[in-house]
ChimeraX commands (.cxc) that place a marker at each C-alpha (Angstrom):
marker #1 position -34.94,30.34,24.17 radius 0.5
marker #1 position -34.40,32.13,27.30 radius 0.5
marker #1 position -32.93,35.62,27.39 radius 0.5
marker #1 position -29.86,34.36,29.14 radius 0.5
marker #1 position -29.21,31.89,26.36 radius 0.5
marker #1 position -29.77,34.56,23.70 radius 0.5
marker #1 position -27.35,36.90,25.47 radius 0.5
marker #1 position -24.89,34.02,25.51 radius 0.5
marker #1 position -25.40,33.25,21.90 radius 0.5
marker #1 position -24.67,36.89,21.15 radius 0.5
marker #1 position -21.07,36.38,22.32 radius 0.5
marker #1 position -19.34,35.71,19.15 radius 0.5
marker #1 position -15.78,35.08,17.91 radius 0.5
marker #1 position -15.50,38.30,16.23 radius 0.5
marker #1 position -15.44,41.62,18.15 radius 0.5
marker #1 position -17.29,43.38,15.29 radius 0.5
marker #1 position -20.23,40.99,15.76 radius 0.5
marker #1 position -20.19,41.47,19.56 radius 0.5
marker #1 position -20.53,45.17,19.39 radius 0.5
marker #1 position -23.58,44.78,17.23 radius 0.5
marker #1 position -25.41,41.93,19.02 radius 0.5
marker #1 position -24.88,42.60,22.59 radius 0.5
marker #1 position -26.31,46.32,22.71 radius 0.5
marker #1 position -29.03,45.19,20.40 radius 0.5
marker #1 position -30.13,42.26,22.61 radius 0.5
marker #1 position -29.65,44.27,25.79 radius 0.5
marker #1 position -31.69,47.15,24.59 radius 0.5
marker #1 position -34.24,45.81,22.12 radius 0.5
marker #1 position -34.68,42.01,22.20 radius 0.5
marker #1 position -37.45,42.05,24.86 radius 0.5
marker #1 position -39.45,44.47,22.85 radius 0.5
marker #1 position -39.49,42.41,19.85 radius 0.5
marker #1 position -42.57,40.37,18.88 radius 0.5
marker #1 position -42.37,36.47,19.01 radius 0.5
marker #1 position -41.71,36.19,15.23 radius 0.5
marker #1 position -38.86,38.60,15.47 radius 0.5
marker #1 position -37.37,37.02,18.38 radius 0.5
marker #1 position -37.42,33.63,16.60 radius 0.5
marker #1 position -35.81,35.28,13.63 radius 0.5
marker #1 position -33.07,36.88,15.68 radius 0.5
marker #1 position -32.38,33.48,17.29 radius 0.5
marker #1 position -32.27,31.87,13.85 radius 0.5
marker #1 position -29.80,34.71,12.78 radius 0.5
marker #1 position -27.65,33.91,15.67 radius 0.5
marker #1 position -27.25,30.27,14.45 radius 0.5
marker #1 position -25.44,31.54,11.30 radius 0.5
marker #1 position -21.72,31.35,11.07 radius 0.5
marker #1 position -19.59,34.26,11.87 radius 0.5
marker #1 position -18.14,34.74,8.40 radius 0.5
marker #1 position -21.70,34.93,6.94 radius 0.5
marker #1 position -22.87,37.32,9.53 radius 0.5
marker #1 position -19.85,39.66,9.13 radius 0.5
marker #1 position -20.36,39.88,5.37 radius 0.5
marker #1 position -24.03,40.54,5.81 radius 0.5
marker #1 position -23.58,43.20,8.50 radius 0.5
marker #1 position -20.66,44.80,6.87 radius 0.5
marker #1 position -22.60,44.92,3.52 radius 0.5
marker #1 position -20.08,42.86,1.54 radius 0.5
marker #1 position -22.95,40.31,0.80 radius 0.5
marker #1 position -26.80,40.23,0.86 radius 0.5
marker #1 position -28.33,37.59,3.00 radius 0.5
marker #1 position -30.26,35.20,0.68 radius 0.5
marker #1 position -32.93,34.72,3.23 radius 0.5
marker #1 position -35.45,37.64,3.16 radius 0.5
marker #1 position -36.48,37.45,6.77 radius 0.5
marker #1 position -32.97,37.21,8.05 radius 0.5
marker #1 position -32.01,40.18,5.79 radius 0.5
marker #1 position -34.77,42.25,7.40 radius 0.5
marker #1 position -33.33,41.25,10.83 radius 0.5
marker #1 position -29.88,42.31,9.77 radius 0.5
marker #1 position -31.38,45.69,8.85 radius 0.5
marker #1 position -33.18,46.03,12.21 radius 0.5
marker #1 position -29.97,45.12,14.16 radius 0.5
marker #1 position -27.84,47.52,12.11 radius 0.5
marker #1 position -30.43,50.15,12.49 radius 0.5
marker #1 position -30.71,49.92,16.33 radius 0.5
marker #1 position -27.21,48.87,17.33 radius 0.5
marker #1 position -26.19,52.49,18.23 radius 0.5
marker #1 position -29.78,53.38,19.72 radius 0.5
marker link #1:1,2 radius 0.2
marker link #1:2,3 radius 0.2
marker link #1:3,4 radius 0.2
marker link #1:4,5 radius 0.2
marker link #1:5,6 radius 0.2
marker link #1:6,7 radius 0.2
marker link #1:7,8 radius 0.2
marker link #1:8,9 radius 0.2
marker link #1:9,10 radius 0.2
marker link #1:10,11 radius 0.2
marker link #1:11,12 radius 0.2
marker link #1:12,13 radius 0.2
marker link #1:13,14 radius 0.2
marker link #1:14,15 radius 0.2
marker link #1:15,16 radius 0.2
marker link #1:16,17 radius 0.2
marker link #1:17,18 radius 0.2
marker link #1:18,19 radius 0.2
marker link #1:19,20 radius 0.2
marker link #1:20,21 radius 0.2
marker link #1:21,22 radius 0.2
marker link #1:22,23 radius 0.2
marker link #1:23,24 radius 0.2
marker link #1:24,25 radius 0.2
marker link #1:25,26 radius 0.2
marker link #1:26,27 radius 0.2
marker link #1:27,28 radius 0.2
marker link #1:28,29 radius 0.2
marker link #1:29,30 radius 0.2
marker link #1:30,31 radius 0.2
marker link #1:31,32 radius 0.2
marker link #1:32,33 radius 0.2
marker link #1:33,34 radius 0.2
marker link #1:34,35 radius 0.2
marker link #1:35,36 radius 0.2
marker link #1:36,37 radius 0.2
marker link #1:37,38 radius 0.2
marker link #1:38,39 radius 0.2
marker link #1:39,40 radius 0.2
marker link #1:40,41 radius 0.2
marker link #1:41,42 radius 0.2
marker link #1:42,43 radius 0.2
marker link #1:43,44 radius 0.2
marker link #1:44,45 radius 0.2
marker link #1:45,46 radius 0.2
marker link #1:46,47 radius 0.2
marker link #1:47,48 radius 0.2
marker link #1:48,49 radius 0.2
marker link #1:49,50 radius 0.2
marker link #1:50,51 radius 0.2
marker link #1:51,52 radius 0.2
marker link #1:52,53 radius 0.2
marker link #1:53,54 radius 0.2
marker link #1:54,55 radius 0.2
marker link #1:55,56 radius 0.2
marker link #1:56,57 radius 0.2
marker link #1:57,58 radius 0.2
marker link #1:58,59 radius 0.2
marker link #1:59,60 radius 0.2
marker link #1:60,61 radius 0.2
marker link #1:61,62 radius 0.2
marker link #1:62,63 radius 0.2
marker link #1:63,64 radius 0.2
marker link #1:64,65 radius 0.2
marker link #1:65,66 radius 0.2
marker link #1:66,67 radius 0.2
marker link #1:67,68 radius 0.2
marker link #1:68,69 radius 0.2
marker link #1:69,70 radius 0.2
marker link #1:70,71 radius 0.2
marker link #1:71,72 radius 0.2
marker link #1:72,73 radius 0.2
marker link #1:73,74 radius 0.2
marker link #1:74,75 radius 0.2
marker link #1:75,76 radius 0.2
marker link #1:76,77 radius 0.2
marker link #1:77,78 radius 0.2
marker link #1:78,79 radius 0.2
view
């Protein structure tokens, strides 16, 4: 997926997700390896209520790879 499409996919229906995804993709996406880029794109295909629950810590993502990406995004969103 091209960077412009990834940036577009980061625009969500929830402001809380926008403020996590947009800085991450603008500052860190291009530095990810190909596997992490693919994982991030897969994360973006998830539904907003699921993402919100995972990022806010209300639920744990059942997919280990996606759960690791959630941690990466949460850890770097303010960087």
